C-alpha positions in Angstrom: 132.2 60.6 99.3 131.2 62.6 96.3 133.2 62.1 93.1 134.5 64.9 90.8 131.5 64.5 88.5 129.0 65.0 91.3 130.9 68.1 92.6 130.7 69.6 89.1 126.9 68.8 88.9 126.2 70.5 92.2 128.2 73.7 91.3 125.8 74.6 88.5 122.6 74.2 90.5 120.6 77.2 91.8 120.4 76.8 95.6 116.7 77.3 96.4 116.4 80.7 94.6 113.3 81.7 92.8 113.5 83.3 89.4 110.6 85.7 90.1 109.0 87.3 93.1 105.9 85.8 94.5 104.0 89.1 94.5 103.6 91.9 92.0 106.1 94.7 92.7 103.4 97.3 92.5 101.3 95.5 95.1 104.3 95.3 97.4 105.1 99.0 96.9 101.5 100.0 97.7 101.5 97.8 100.8 104.7 99.3 102.0 103.3 102.8 101.4 100.2 101.9 103.4 102.2 100.6 106.3 104.3 103.8 106.3 101.2 105.9 106.4 99.7 103.9 109.2 102.9 104.1 111.3 103.0 107.9 110.5 99.4 108.3 111.7 100.0 106.5 115.0 103.2 108.5 115.6 101.4 111.8 115.1 98.4 110.6 117.1 100.6 109.6 120.0 102.2 113.1 120.0 99.0 115.1 119.6 97.8 117.7 122.0 94.7 116.8 124.1 92.5 119.3 122.3 93.2 117.8 118.9 90.8 115.2 117.5 91.7 112.0 115.7 90.3 113.6 112.5 92.7 116.5 112.9 95.6 114.1 113.1 94.3 112.2 110.0 94.1 115.5 108.1 97.7 116.4 109.0 98.9 112.9 108.1 97.2 113.2 104.7 98.6 116.7 104.1 95.2 118.4 103.8 95.1 120.2 107.1 94.3 123.9 107.3 95.3 126.2 110.2 92.1 125.7 112.0 92.9 122.0 112.2 96.4 122.6 113.7 95.8 125.5 116.1 94.1 125.1 119.5 90.3 125.7 119.6 89.1 128.6 121.7 
């Protein structure tokens, strides 16, 4: 059984918590942004029309598409 002095000693300990993150917050943010972009690309690619190319989908995902990239080819 633990005595009162041991109970007081255990109450001040940090229970397996790290004081700092293992990774740089900027690196984690950039990784999250990259994952969001990849997921967005695949969602748009899965919903694309048959006449659209993968490059057209990438342009729409990046936000640099022009009307000729988004309208069907004749």
